[in-house]
C-alpha positions as CSV (number, residue, x, y, z in Angstrom):
1,M,-32.0,-42.1,-13.9
2,T,-33.7,-42.2,-10.1
3,A,-36.5,-40.4,-8.6
4,A,-33.5,-38.7,-6.7
5,T,-31.5,-38.0,-10.2
6,S,-32.4,-34.6,-11.8
7,L,-33.4,-34.8,-15.1
8,Y,-33.4,-31.6,-17.3
9,L,-35.5,-32.2,-20.4
10,D,-36.5,-28.3,-21.0
11,H,-33.3,-27.1,-23.3
12,A,-36.4,-25.4,-25.6
13,A,-36.6,-23.1,-22.7
14,T,-33.0,-22.3,-21.8
15,S,-29.5,-24.6,-22.1
16,P,-26.7,-24.3,-19.5
17,V,-23.4,-22.5,-20.9
18,R,-21.1,-24.4,-22.4
19,P,-17.3,-24.6,-20.3
20,E,-15.9,-23.8,-24.2
21,V,-18.4,-20.7,-24.4
22,W,-18.0,-19.2,-20.5
23,A,-13.9,-19.5,-21.5
24,A,-14.0,-17.5,-24.8
25,M,-16.4,-14.9,-23.2
26,Q,-14.2,-14.7,-19.8
27,P,-11.3,-12.5,-20.9
28,Y,-14.2,-9.7,-22.2
29,M,-15.3,-9.5,-19.3
30,T,-12.5,-8.8,-16.9
31,V,-9.3,-8.0,-19.4
32,V,-10.7,-6.4,-22.6
33,Y,-13.4,-4.4,-20.9
34,G,-13.0,-1.3,-23.1
35,N,-16.4,0.0,-24.9
36,P,-16.2,-0.7,-28.5
37,S,-16.8,2.7,-29.6
38,S,-14.0,4.6,-27.8
39,H,-11.1,5.2,-30.2
40,H,-8.2,4.3,-27.4
41,T,-6.8,0.8,-27.5
42,A,-8.5,-0.9,-25.2
43,G,-11.8,0.2,-27.0
44,E,-10.3,-0.9,-30.4
45,A,-9.5,-4.2,-28.9
46,A,-13.1,-4.9,-27.8
47,A,-14.4,-3.5,-31.3
48,S,-11.8,-6.4,-33.1
49,A,-13.5,-8.7,-30.8
50,L,-17.0,-7.8,-31.4
51,D,-16.5,-7.4,-35.2
52,E,-14.3,-11.1,-35.6
53,A,-18.1,-12.4,-33.2
54,R,-20.4,-10.5,-36.0
55,A,-18.2,-12.6,-39.1
56,R,-18.7,-15.7,-37.0
57,V,-22.6,-15.6,-36.7
58,A,-22.7,-14.1,-40.5
59,R,-20.9,-17.2,-41.7
60,V,-23.0,-20.0,-40.0
61,L,-26.1,-18.1,-41.2
62,G,-25.0,-17.6,-44.4
63,M,-25.3,-14.0,-44.0
64,R,-22.7,-11.3,-45.3
65,V,-20.9,-9.7,-42.4
66,G,-22.6,-6.2,-42.2
67,D,-26.4,-7.9,-42.0
68,V,-25.8,-9.3,-38.3
69,V,-27.0,-6.8,-35.5
70,F,-26.4,-8.2,-31.9
71,T,-29.4,-7.3,-29.7
72,A,-30.5,-8.9,-26.1
73,G,-32.3,-11.5,-27.4
74,G,-34.4,-13.9,-29.6
75,T,-37.6,-11.5,-28.3
76,E,-35.3,-8.5,-29.2
77,A,-34.8,-9.4,-32.4
78,N,-38.2,-10.6,-33.5
79,N,-39.7,-7.3,-32.4
80,L,-36.6,-5.7,-34.4
81,A,-37.4,-7.4,-37.7
82,I,-40.7,-7.3,-37.3
83,K,-41.8,-3.6,-36.0
84,G,-38.1,-2.3,-37.9
85,I,-39.3,-3.6,-41.1
86,V,-43.3,-3.1,-41.6
87,L,-42.8,0.5,-40.1
88,A,-39.9,1.1,-42.8
89,G,-42.3,0.3,-45.4
90,L,-45.2,2.2,-44.0
91,E,-44.1,5.3,-46.2
92,H,-44.6,3.2,-49.0
93,G,-48.0,1.9,-48.5
94,R,-47.2,-1.4,-47.1
95,R,-49.6,-1.6,-44.5
96,H,-50.3,-5.6,-44.5
97,V,-48.3,-8.6,-42.3
98,I,-48.7,-11.9,-42.5
99,T,-47.7,-14.3,-39.9
100,S,-49.7,-17.6,-38.5
101,P,-51.4,-18.2,-34.9
102,I,-49.0,-20.9,-33.8
103,E,-45.6,-18.5,-33.5
104,H,-44.0,-17.3,-30.4
105,E,-45.9,-14.5,-28.2
106,S,-42.9,-11.8,-29.1
107,V,-43.9,-12.8,-32.9
108,L,-47.8,-11.9,-32.2
109,E,-47.5,-8.9,-30.0
110,S,-45.2,-7.3,-32.5
111,A,-48.2,-7.8,-35.1
112,E,-50.6,-6.5,-32.8
113,Y,-48.7,-3.7,-31.4
114,L,-48.7,-2.4,-35.6
115,R,-52.3,-3.0,-35.5
116,R,-53.7,-1.4,-32.7
117,F,-51.0,2.1,-33.3
118,H,-50.1,2.1,-36.7
119,G,-53.2,0.4,-38.6
120,V,-51.4,-2.4,-39.7
121,E,-53.8,-5.4,-41.2
122,V,-52.4,-8.7,-39.8
123,T,-53.4,-11.3,-41.5
124,H,-53.1,-15.3,-39.7
125,V,-52.5,-17.8,-42.1
126,A,-54.1,-21.0,-41.4
127,V,-52.3,-23.8,-40.0
128,D,-52.5,-27.4,-40.9
129,A,-53.2,-30.4,-37.6
130,A,-49.7,-30.4,-37.6
131,G,-49.0,-27.0,-37.6
132,R,-47.7,-26.6,-41.1
133,V,-48.4,-23.6,-43.0
134,G,-48.9,-25.0,-46.7
135,A,-46.6,-22.6,-49.6
136,D,-50.6,-22.3,-51.6
137,S,-52.4,-21.1,-48.0
138,L,-49.4,-18.6,-47.9
139,A,-49.2,-17.4,-51.7
140,A,-53.2,-16.8,-50.9
141,A,-52.4,-14.2,-48.1
142,I,-50.2,-12.4,-49.7
143,R,-51.4,-8.8,-51.0
144,D,-50.2,-6.4,-53.1
145,D,-49.5,-3.9,-49.6
146,T,-47.8,-7.2,-48.1
147,A,-44.2,-5.5,-46.3
148,L,-43.6,-9.1,-44.6
149,V,-44.3,-12.4,-43.9
150,T,-42.9,-13.6,-40.4
151,L,-42.6,-17.1,-39.7
152,G,-41.2,-19.3,-36.7
153,H,-38.6,-21.6,-38.5
154,A,-39.8,-24.9,-35.8
155,N,-42.6,-24.4,-33.7
156,N,-41.1,-23.5,-29.5
157,E,-44.3,-26.3,-28.5
158,M,-44.6,-29.1,-30.8
159,G,-41.1,-28.7,-32.9
160,T,-42.7,-28.9,-36.1
161,V,-40.7,-27.8,-38.7
162,Q,-41.9,-25.5,-41.7
163,D,-40.4,-25.6,-45.5
164,A,-38.6,-22.6,-45.2
165,A,-37.1,-22.8,-48.2
166,A,-41.1,-23.4,-50.2
167,L,-42.0,-20.5,-48.7
168,A,-39.4,-18.1,-48.9
169,T,-39.8,-18.9,-52.7
170,V,-43.3,-18.1,-52.4
171,A,-42.7,-14.8,-50.2
172,H,-39.7,-13.5,-52.7
173,G,-42.0,-14.6,-56.0
174,A,-44.0,-11.6,-54.5
175,G,-41.6,-9.2,-53.6
176,V,-41.9,-9.5,-50.2
177,P,-39.2,-10.4,-47.7
178,L,-39.4,-13.6,-44.9
179,H,-38.4,-13.2,-41.4
180,L,-37.8,-16.7,-39.7
181,D,-38.3,-16.9,-36.0
182,A,-34.8,-19.8,-35.8
183,V,-34.5,-19.5,-32.4
184,Q,-35.4,-23.2,-31.6
185,S,-34.0,-24.4,-35.0
186,A,-30.6,-22.8,-35.2
187,G,-28.1,-25.0,-33.9
188,W,-30.2,-28.2,-34.6
189,L,-30.9,-27.1,-38.6
190,S,-29.3,-25.4,-41.3
191,L,-30.4,-21.8,-41.7
192,A,-27.8,-21.3,-44.6
193,G,-29.6,-21.5,-47.8
194,L,-33.3,-20.8,-47.0
195,G,-33.9,-17.8,-48.8
196,A,-35.0,-16.1,-45.7
197,D,-34.3,-12.2,-45.2
198,A,-34.0,-11.9,-41.8
199,I,-33.5,-14.6,-38.9
200,S,-33.7,-14.4,-35.4
201,I,-31.5,-16.6,-32.8
202,A,-31.3,-16.5,-28.9
203,G,-27.6,-17.6,-27.1
204,H,-29.7,-19.1,-24.5
205,K,-30.7,-22.3,-26.6
206,L,-27.6,-22.8,-27.9
207,G,-25.0,-23.0,-25.0
208,A,-24.3,-18.8,-24.6
209,P,-25.7,-16.9,-21.5
210,K,-29.1,-15.1,-21.1
211,G,-29.3,-11.5,-22.5
212,I,-27.6,-12.0,-26.0
213,G,-29.1,-12.9,-29.6
214,A,-29.1,-11.3,-33.2
215,L,-30.7,-10.7,-35.8
216,A,-29.2,-11.1,-39.2
217,I,-31.1,-9.2,-41.7
218,R,-29.9,-8.8,-45.5
219,G,-28.6,-5.1,-46.3
220,R,-30.7,-4.6,-49.0
221,V,-34.3,-4.8,-46.6
222,P,-35.4,-1.4,-45.0
223,L,-35.6,-1.6,-41.3
224,E,-36.4,1.1,-39.0
225,P,-34.4,1.4,-35.5
226,L,-36.5,1.1,-32.4
227,L,-33.9,1.9,-30.3
228,H,-32.2,5.3,-30.9
229,G,-29.2,6.9,-29.5
230,G,-25.5,6.6,-30.3
231,G,-25.9,4.8,-33.7
232,Q,-24.3,1.3,-32.9
233,E,-24.9,-1.7,-35.0
234,R,-24.5,0.2,-38.1
235,G,-27.5,2.5,-36.6
236,R,-29.8,-0.1,-36.3
237,R,-29.9,-1.0,-32.7
238,S,-28.3,1.8,-30.4
239,G,-26.6,1.1,-27.1
240,T,-23.5,-0.5,-25.8
241,E,-22.5,-3.4,-27.5
242,N,-22.3,-6.8,-25.6
243,V,-19.1,-7.8,-26.5
244,A,-18.7,-10.6,-24.1
245,G,-22.2,-12.1,-25.3
246,A,-21.3,-11.7,-29.3
247,V,-18.0,-13.5,-28.7
248,A,-20.4,-16.1,-26.2
249,L,-23.0,-16.2,-29.2
250,A,-20.4,-16.8,-31.6
251,T,-18.8,-19.5,-30.4
252,A,-21.8,-21.4,-29.3
253,L,-23.3,-20.9,-32.7
254,E,-20.1,-22.4,-34.2
255,L,-19.7,-25.4,-31.9
256,A,-23.4,-26.1,-32.4
257,E,-23.0,-26.0,-36.3
258,G,-19.6,-27.8,-36.3
259,E,-21.2,-31.2,-34.4
260,R,-24.9,-30.7,-35.5
261,V,-25.3,-33.6,-38.0
262,G,-24.1,-36.0,-35.8
263,V,-25.6,-34.5,-32.5
264,A,-28.6,-34.0,-34.4
265,A,-29.5,-37.6,-35.7
266,R,-28.1,-39.5,-32.3
267,V,-30.6,-36.7,-30.3
268,A,-33.2,-37.6,-33.0
269,A,-32.8,-41.4,-32.3
270,L,-33.4,-41.1,-28.9
271,C,-36.0,-38.9,-28.9
272,A,-37.9,-41.5,-30.7
273,R,-37.4,-44.2,-28.7
274,F,-38.9,-42.2,-26.2
275,I,-41.9,-41.3,-28.0
276,A,-42.4,-44.7,-28.9
277,G,-42.1,-45.7,-25.4
278,V,-44.7,-43.2,-23.9
279,L,-47.2,-44.0,-26.8
280,S,-47.3,-47.7,-26.0
281,A,-47.0,-47.4,-22.3
282,L,-50.2,-44.9,-22.5
283,P,-53.1,-45.2,-24.7
284,Q,-54.2,-41.7,-23.7
285,A,-51.3,-39.8,-24.7
286,A,-51.3,-38.4,-28.0
287,L,-48.1,-36.9,-29.9
288,T,-48.5,-33.0,-30.7
289,G,-46.7,-31.6,-34.1
290,D,-45.6,-33.0,-37.6
291,P,-44.8,-37.0,-36.9
292,V,-42.0,-36.3,-39.7
293,H,-40.8,-32.6,-39.9
294,R,-39.6,-32.0,-37.0
295,L,-36.8,-31.0,-34.4
296,P,-34.6,-33.6,-33.1
297,G,-35.3,-33.3,-29.7
298,T,-38.5,-32.1,-29.0
299,A,-41.5,-34.5,-27.8
300,S,-44.7,-32.9,-26.7
301,F,-47.7,-34.7,-25.6
302,T,-51.5,-34.7,-24.3
303,F,-52.1,-36.7,-21.8
304,A,-56.5,-37.1,-21.9
305,G,-58.0,-36.9,-18.4
306,T,-54.9,-35.0,-16.6
307,S,-53.9,-31.8,-15.8
308,G,-50.3,-30.2,-17.7
309,E,-49.2,-28.5,-14.8
310,A,-50.0,-31.8,-12.0
311,V,-48.7,-34.2,-14.6
312,L,-45.3,-31.6,-14.2
313,L,-45.2,-31.3,-10.6
314,E,-45.5,-35.6,-10.3
315,L,-42.5,-35.3,-12.8
316,E,-40.6,-33.5,-11.0
317,R,-41.0,-35.5,-8.2
318,R,-39.4,-38.0,-10.1
319,G,-36.5,-36.0,-11.1
320,V,-37.8,-35.0,-14.2
321,I,-37.7,-31.4,-15.1
322,S,-39.8,-30.5,-18.5
323,S,-42.5,-28.0,-19.5
324,S,-46.2,-27.2,-20.4
325,G,-45.1,-24.9,-23.6
326,S,-43.5,-22.3,-24.0
327,A,-41.3,-20.8,-21.3
328,C,-42.7,-16.9,-22.2
329,A,-46.1,-18.6,-21.3
330,A,-45.4,-20.8,-18.2
331,G,-48.1,-20.2,-15.3
332,S,-51.2,-19.3,-17.7
333,D,-54.2,-21.6,-17.3
334,E,-55.1,-20.7,-20.7
335,P,-55.0,-23.5,-23.0
336,S,-52.2,-23.5,-25.5
337,H,-52.9,-21.5,-28.5
338,V,-50.7,-23.4,-30.3
339,L,-52.7,-26.6,-30.1
340,L,-55.6,-24.7,-30.3
341,A,-54.6,-23.0,-34.0
342,C,-54.0,-26.9,-34.8
343,G,-57.4,-28.6,-33.8
344,I,-57.1,-29.3,-30.3
345,P,-60.1,-29.0,-28.2
346,P,-59.1,-26.7,-24.9
347,E,-59.9,-29.1,-22.9
348,I,-57.5,-31.3,-24.3
349,A,-54.7,-28.8,-24.8
350,Q,-54.6,-28.2,-20.9
351,T,-53.3,-31.3,-20.9
352,S,-49.7,-30.8,-22.6
353,V,-46.8,-31.2,-21.6
354,R,-43.8,-30.9,-23.5
355,F,-39.8,-32.2,-23.6
356,T,-37.0,-31.3,-24.8
357,F,-33.5,-33.0,-25.1
358,G,-29.9,-31.1,-25.2
359,R,-26.8,-32.6,-27.1
360,E,-25.4,-34.0,-24.3
361,P,-25.2,-38.1,-24.1
362,L,-27.2,-39.8,-21.8
363,P,-27.1,-43.4,-20.9
364,E,-28.1,-46.0,-23.7
365,D,-31.2,-46.6,-21.7
366,A,-32.7,-43.2,-20.6
367,P,-35.5,-43.1,-23.3
368,E,-37.0,-46.1,-22.0
369,R,-37.0,-45.0,-17.9
370,L,-38.0,-41.8,-18.7
371,A,-40.9,-43.3,-20.8
372,A,-41.9,-45.3,-18.1
373,L,-41.7,-42.5,-15.4
374,V,-43.7,-40.6,-17.2
375,A,-46.5,-43.1,-17.5
376,D,-45.7,-43.5,-13.8
377,A,-46.8,-39.7,-13.6
378,V,-49.5,-39.6,-15.8
379,R,-50.9,-42.6,-13.6
380,A,-51.1,-41.2,-10.5
381,I,-52.8,-38.3,-11.8
382,S,-55.7,-40.1,-14.2
383,G,-55.8,-43.4,-12.2
384,R,-55.0,-45.3,-15.0
């Protein structure tokens, strides 16, 4: 791992397509190309593949086959869950949504849309300094007219993991459905048995191509569709289905789930060594997020006295590709809303850099060598 060697550490933004996934999806772009809504042999072959992919996704997520709605990605899945569930509840007088201030933009903007155009009240339940929502805080925020609780299972910037089962217990005790944005946690953490009523995932975080995702939503939860037309996906998401993408998502999700325990342990150990190396080498470095309840491969730091964007450029010169936070907010000069919500001052929040490891094996000495490259880059910017 030298300056001439490119090391990609931005898997939270996207991961490469796995060879097994590419092989599985190719026939559905070239040979089995029928429209799954067409009533002829070509269409029926495509429909059969779509049904099988739906069943495979449902098994991993612990849902029923009919609960799975294929989407164009995690952003659409979050929009469909939040807008769809809340709009369906308006006629019953449920005009209140609970989320947190550290959510992905697709969650926050969906809630804001409902506030602006439908008069829905939005509560952003506070998080602690590590980015976790307390069960007591959630219970205090729920009202008689609450339509939905929508939270990220794992934060996309810091990697903090919520106690989803405890939060589901609180929500269900009040008769309110819980939606989990599991785009970051899918493939790293078990999603079955958490008690969520709706779960969003995205293929390109798992080794499938960009442009495919899914919302798994239990059949008992009313859902107003956002896309109208041909009535595909049991009327919940009209439009000709992306059969190849659905096969790719199912394959990637199954592969990740099958290796999850072993890979997560290996990556967590590697990441822990990297974190220790950075904190030891740089007194101004601070790890953000929960030090225990975090994704195995996420390490996000602030480097006081620097600029996060400047550190990123220095790292890329040294062959390390990383991120200053969410890919959906890349290029913004504003400090991270996630870090601000955790009580980090704006001038410190602007120094954040996120490193997210993938599932591929790395050389034994990679954590220490990577930590040294980070230290060199930060010193080049800060002069110390």
